[in-house]
ChimeraX commands (.cxc) that place a marker at each C-alpha (Angstrom):
marker #1 position -60.62,-47.67,27.55 radius 0.5
marker #1 position -59.84,-50.35,30.10 radius 0.5
marker #1 position -62.32,-52.80,28.55 radius 0.5
marker #1 position -60.77,-52.53,25.09 radius 0.5
marker #1 position -58.01,-54.82,23.85 radius 0.5
marker #1 position -54.68,-53.30,22.93 radius 0.5
marker #1 position -55.36,-54.04,19.25 radius 0.5
marker #1 position -58.67,-52.16,19.52 radius 0.5
marker #1 position -56.84,-49.23,21.10 radius 0.5
marker #1 position -54.30,-49.24,18.27 radius 0.5
marker #1 position -57.16,-49.24,15.75 radius 0.5
marker #1 position -58.74,-46.26,17.52 radius 0.5
marker #1 position -55.48,-44.31,17.47 radius 0.5
marker #1 position -55.01,-45.03,13.77 radius 0.5
marker #1 position -58.43,-43.49,13.11 radius 0.5
marker #1 position -57.48,-40.14,14.66 radius 0.5
marker #1 position -56.25,-37.64,12.10 radius 0.5
marker #1 position -55.38,-34.59,14.19 radius 0.5
marker #1 position -52.13,-34.50,16.22 radius 0.5
marker #1 position -53.93,-32.87,19.17 radius 0.5
marker #1 position -56.46,-35.73,19.21 radius 0.5
marker #1 position -53.65,-38.29,19.01 radius 0.5
marker #1 position -51.79,-36.68,21.93 radius 0.5
marker #1 position -54.97,-36.51,23.99 radius 0.5
marker #1 position -55.63,-40.18,23.26 radius 0.5
marker #1 position -52.11,-41.19,24.38 radius 0.5
marker #1 position -52.39,-39.07,27.53 radius 0.5
marker #1 position -55.79,-40.55,28.40 radius 0.5
marker #1 position -54.47,-44.03,27.78 radius 0.5
marker #1 position -51.49,-43.46,30.08 radius 0.5
marker #1 position -53.75,-42.05,32.82 radius 0.5
marker #1 position -56.49,-44.67,32.63 radius 0.5
marker #1 position -54.75,-47.97,31.96 radius 0.5
marker #1 position -52.50,-50.11,34.14 radius 0.5
marker #1 position -48.86,-50.30,33.09 radius 0.5
marker #1 position -49.08,-53.86,31.76 radius 0.5
marker #1 position -51.91,-52.86,29.43 radius 0.5
marker #1 position -49.95,-49.81,28.20 radius 0.5
marker #1 position -46.94,-52.07,27.59 radius 0.5
marker #1 position -49.05,-54.45,25.50 radius 0.5
marker #1 position -50.50,-51.50,23.57 radius 0.5
marker #1 position -46.96,-50.26,22.84 radius 0.5
marker #1 position -45.87,-53.69,21.59 radius 0.5
marker #1 position -48.96,-53.95,19.39 radius 0.5
marker #1 position -48.30,-50.47,18.06 radius 0.5
marker #1 position -44.73,-51.46,17.14 radius 0.5
marker #1 position -46.05,-54.60,15.45 radius 0.5
marker #1 position -48.63,-52.56,13.53 radius 0.5
marker #1 position -45.89,-50.33,12.15 radius 0.5
marker #1 position -44.53,-53.33,10.24 radius 0.5
marker #1 position -47.69,-53.40,8.11 radius 0.5
marker #1 position -46.91,-49.94,6.76 radius 0.5
marker #1 position -43.18,-50.24,5.97 radius 0.5
marker #1 position -43.68,-50.89,2.27 radius 0.5
marker #1 position -47.07,-49.32,1.72 radius 0.5
marker #1 position -47.21,-46.12,3.80 radius 0.5
marker #1 position -43.82,-45.14,5.20 radius 0.5
marker #1 position -45.19,-41.90,6.65 radius 0.5
marker #1 position -47.71,-43.87,8.71 radius 0.5
marker #1 position -44.93,-46.15,9.96 radius 0.5
marker #1 position -42.91,-43.07,10.95 radius 0.5
marker #1 position -45.97,-41.62,12.66 radius 0.5
marker #1 position -46.30,-44.78,14.74 radius 0.5
marker #1 position -42.67,-44.40,15.82 radius 0.5
marker #1 position -43.44,-40.82,16.81 radius 0.5
marker #1 position -46.44,-41.97,18.84 radius 0.5
marker #1 position -44.22,-44.41,20.74 radius 0.5
marker #1 position -41.76,-41.58,21.46 radius 0.5
marker #1 position -44.65,-39.44,22.66 radius 0.5
marker #1 position -45.89,-42.29,24.88 radius 0.5
marker #1 position -42.37,-42.54,26.34 radius 0.5
marker #1 position -42.39,-38.80,27.09 radius 0.5
marker #1 position -45.84,-38.96,28.69 radius 0.5
marker #1 position -45.15,-42.02,30.85 radius 0.5
marker #1 position -41.44,-41.56,31.47 radius 0.5
marker #1 position -40.95,-45.19,30.44 radius 0.5
marker #1 position -37.72,-45.64,28.43 radius 0.5
marker #1 position -38.97,-48.97,27.05 radius 0.5
marker #1 position -41.35,-47.07,24.79 radius 0.5
marker #1 position -38.52,-44.85,23.58 radius 0.5
marker #1 position -36.58,-48.00,22.68 radius 0.5
marker #1 position -39.60,-49.27,20.75 radius 0.5
marker #1 position -39.73,-45.91,18.97 radius 0.5
marker #1 position -36.07,-46.24,17.94 radius 0.5
marker #1 position -36.81,-49.78,16.75 radius 0.5
marker #1 position -39.64,-48.54,14.53 radius 0.5
marker #1 position -37.49,-45.69,13.26 radius 0.5
marker #1 position -34.74,-48.16,12.44 radius 0.5
marker #1 position -37.20,-50.25,10.43 radius 0.5
marker #1 position -38.56,-47.25,8.56 radius 0.5
marker #1 position -35.05,-46.15,7.67 radius 0.5
marker #1 position -33.72,-49.60,6.78 radius 0.5
marker #1 position -36.66,-51.39,5.19 radius 0.5
marker #1 position -38.78,-48.44,4.13 radius 0.5
marker #1 position -36.16,-45.96,2.96 radius 0.5
marker #1 position -33.02,-48.04,2.44 radius 0.5
marker #1 position -31.01,-45.85,4.83 radius 0.5
marker #1 position -28.84,-48.52,6.43 radius 0.5
marker #1 position -26.41,-46.43,8.50 radius 0.5
marker #1 position -29.04,-44.17,10.16 radius 0.5
marker #1 position -31.11,-47.30,10.80 radius 0.5
marker #1 position -28.17,-48.92,12.56 radius 0.5
marker #1 position -27.86,-45.92,14.88 radius 0.5
marker #1 position -31.54,-46.28,15.80 radius 0.5
marker #1 position -31.22,-50.02,16.40 radius 0.5
marker #1 position -28.15,-49.50,18.58 radius 0.5
marker #1 position -29.91,-46.84,20.67 radius 0.5
marker #1 position -32.84,-49.21,21.18 radius 0.5
marker #1 position -30.51,-52.10,22.07 radius 0.5
marker #1 position -28.70,-49.95,24.62 radius 0.5
marker #1 position -31.98,-49.03,26.34 radius 0.5
marker #1 position -33.19,-52.65,26.34 radius 0.5
marker #1 position -29.84,-53.67,27.82 radius 0.5
marker #1 position -30.10,-51.04,30.57 radius 0.5
marker #1 position -33.64,-52.22,31.36 radius 0.5
marker #1 position -32.61,-55.88,31.46 radius 0.5
marker #1 position -34.96,-56.61,28.54 radius 0.5
marker #1 position -32.78,-59.33,27.07 radius 0.5
marker #1 position -35.54,-60.96,25.00 radius 0.5
marker #1 position -36.41,-57.66,23.30 radius 0.5
marker #1 position -32.74,-56.89,22.76 radius 0.5
marker #1 position -32.26,-60.30,21.13 radius 0.5
marker #1 position -35.30,-59.84,18.90 radius 0.5
marker #1 position -33.97,-56.43,17.90 radius 0.5
marker #1 position -30.51,-57.77,17.14 radius 0.5
marker #1 position -32.01,-60.27,14.70 radius 0.5
marker #1 position -33.24,-57.21,12.78 radius 0.5
marker #1 position -29.77,-55.66,12.93 radius 0.5
marker #1 position -27.96,-58.57,11.28 radius 0.5
marker #1 position -29.69,-58.23,7.91 radius 0.5
marker #1 position -28.91,-54.54,7.27 radius 0.5
marker #1 position -25.30,-55.10,8.35 radius 0.5
marker #1 position -24.94,-57.98,5.94 radius 0.5
marker #1 position -26.69,-56.06,3.14 radius 0.5
marker #1 position -24.33,-53.11,3.62 radius 0.5
marker #1 position -21.25,-55.32,3.34 radius 0.5
marker #1 position -20.46,-55.43,7.05 radius 0.5
marker #1 position -20.49,-59.20,7.45 radius 0.5
marker #1 position -17.98,-59.22,10.32 radius 0.5
marker #1 position -20.05,-56.75,12.31 radius 0.5
marker #1 position -23.17,-58.83,11.55 radius 0.5
marker #1 position -21.42,-61.90,12.94 radius 0.5
marker #1 position -20.35,-59.98,16.06 radius 0.5
marker #1 position -23.89,-58.70,16.69 radius 0.5
marker #1 position -25.32,-62.15,16.07 radius 0.5
marker #1 position -22.93,-63.67,18.60 radius 0.5
marker #1 position -24.06,-61.31,21.38 radius 0.5
marker link #1:1,2 radius 0.2
marker link #1:2,3 radius 0.2
marker link #1:3,4 radius 0.2
marker link #1:4,5 radius 0.2
marker link #1:5,6 radius 0.2
marker link #1:6,7 radius 0.2
marker link #1:7,8 radius 0.2
marker link #1:8,9 radius 0.2
marker link #1:9,10 radius 0.2
marker link #1:10,11 radius 0.2
marker link #1:11,12 radius 0.2
marker link #1:12,13 radius 0.2
marker link #1:13,14 radius 0.2
marker link #1:14,15 radius 0.2
marker link #1:15,16 radius 0.2
marker link #1:16,17 radius 0.2
marker link #1:17,18 radius 0.2
marker link #1:18,19 radius 0.2
marker link #1:19,20 radius 0.2
marker link #1:20,21 radius 0.2
marker link #1:21,22 radius 0.2
marker link #1:22,23 radius 0.2
marker link #1:23,24 radius 0.2
marker link #1:24,25 radius 0.2
marker link #1:25,26 radius 0.2
marker link #1:26,27 radius 0.2
marker link #1:27,28 radius 0.2
marker link #1:28,29 radius 0.2
marker link #1:29,30 radius 0.2
marker link #1:30,31 radius 0.2
marker link #1:31,32 radius 0.2
marker link #1:32,33 radius 0.2
marker link #1:33,34 radius 0.2
marker link #1:34,35 radius 0.2
marker link #1:35,36 radius 0.2
marker link #1:36,37 radius 0.2
marker link #1:37,38 radius 0.2
marker link #1:38,39 radius 0.2
marker link #1:39,40 radius 0.2
marker link #1:40,41 radius 0.2
marker link #1:41,42 radius 0.2
marker link #1:42,43 radius 0.2
marker link #1:43,44 radius 0.2
marker link #1:44,45 radius 0.2
marker link #1:45,46 radius 0.2
marker link #1:46,47 radius 0.2
marker link #1:47,48 radius 0.2
marker link #1:48,49 radius 0.2
marker link #1:49,50 radius 0.2
marker link #1:50,51 radius 0.2
marker link #1:51,52 radius 0.2
marker link #1:52,53 radius 0.2
marker link #1:53,54 radius 0.2
marker link #1:54,55 radius 0.2
marker link #1:55,56 radius 0.2
marker link #1:56,57 radius 0.2
marker link #1:57,58 radius 0.2
marker link #1:58,59 radius 0.2
marker link #1:59,60 radius 0.2
marker link #1:60,61 radius 0.2
marker link #1:61,62 radius 0.2
marker link #1:62,63 radius 0.2
marker link #1:63,64 radius 0.2
marker link #1:64,65 radius 0.2
marker link #1:65,66 radius 0.2
marker link #1:66,67 radius 0.2
marker link #1:67,68 radius 0.2
marker link #1:68,69 radius 0.2
marker link #1:69,70 radius 0.2
marker link #1:70,71 radius 0.2
marker link #1:71,72 radius 0.2
marker link #1:72,73 radius 0.2
marker link #1:73,74 radius 0.2
marker link #1:74,75 radius 0.2
marker link #1:75,76 radius 0.2
marker link #1:76,77 radius 0.2
marker link #1:77,78 radius 0.2
marker link #1:78,79 radius 0.2
marker link #1:79,80 radius 0.2
marker link #1:80,81 radius 0.2
marker link #1:81,82 radius 0.2
marker link #1:82,83 radius 0.2
marker link #1:83,84 radius 0.2
marker link #1:84,85 radius 0.2
marker link #1:85,86 radius 0.2
marker link #1:86,87 radius 0.2
marker link #1:87,88 radius 0.2
marker link #1:88,89 radius 0.2
marker link #1:89,90 radius 0.2
marker link #1:90,91 radius 0.2
marker link #1:91,92 radius 0.2
marker link #1:92,93 radius 0.2
marker link #1:93,94 radius 0.2
marker link #1:94,95 radius 0.2
marker link #1:95,96 radius 0.2
marker link #1:96,97 radius 0.2
marker link #1:97,98 radius 0.2
marker link #1:98,99 radius 0.2
marker link #1:99,100 radius 0.2
marker link #1:100,101 radius 0.2
marker link #1:101,102 radius 0.2
marker link #1:102,103 radius 0.2
marker link #1:103,104 radius 0.2
marker link #1:104,105 radius 0.2
marker link #1:105,106 radius 0.2
marker link #1:106,107 radius 0.2
marker link #1:107,108 radius 0.2
marker link #1:108,109 radius 0.2
marker link #1:109,110 radius 0.2
marker link #1:110,111 radius 0.2
marker link #1:111,112 radius 0.2
marker link #1:112,113 radius 0.2
marker link #1:113,114 radius 0.2
marker link #1:114,115 radius 0.2
marker link #1:115,116 radius 0.2
marker link #1:116,117 radius 0.2
marker link #1:117,118 radius 0.2
marker link #1:118,119 radius 0.2
marker link #1:119,120 radius 0.2
marker link #1:120,121 radius 0.2
marker link #1:121,122 radius 0.2
marker link #1:122,123 radius 0.2
marker link #1:123,124 radius 0.2
marker link #1:124,125 radius 0.2
marker link #1:125,126 radius 0.2
marker link #1:126,127 radius 0.2
marker link #1:127,128 radius 0.2
marker link #1:128,129 radius 0.2
marker link #1:129,130 radius 0.2
marker link #1:130,131 radius 0.2
marker link #1:131,132 radius 0.2
marker link #1:132,133 radius 0.2
marker link #1:133,134 radius 0.2
marker link #1:134,135 radius 0.2
marker link #1:135,136 radius 0.2
marker link #1:136,137 radius 0.2
marker link #1:137,138 radius 0.2
marker link #1:138,139 radius 0.2
marker link #1:139,140 radius 0.2
marker link #1:140,141 radius 0.2
marker link #1:141,142 radius 0.2
marker link #1:142,143 radius 0.2
marker link #1:143,144 radius 0.2
marker link #1:144,145 radius 0.2
marker link #1:145,146 radius 0.2
marker link #1:146,147 radius 0.2
view
């Protein structure tokens, strides 16, 4: 596993169809790879979810679930925040559920804030402004954008 790129690891995970195989893959990954490689894998996994938002919403949701599982396995809250981010996208972009999406985005932002991940929090907040504006909450969008 260590010799594979994070995008190759994502591709391998996407090929697994059984939940037990997927869990075993995530556990092996967390046991065999250094933290920085796991972090890159998680970011690539989040990025991959974007490809499925309009074509296969269940796959996008599955990717969010994998990130939550990775968070549980590693104990790293950053991966839980990425999971909330993906869930927010699936709800907002994929399903048009603005208010539940906002809750997910806010949970992710809170975790990023606690971790001192200001760049990720900022990138996330860019995604928050559009659903707020679309749902008629322009003042809240301006407040979030100003943070």
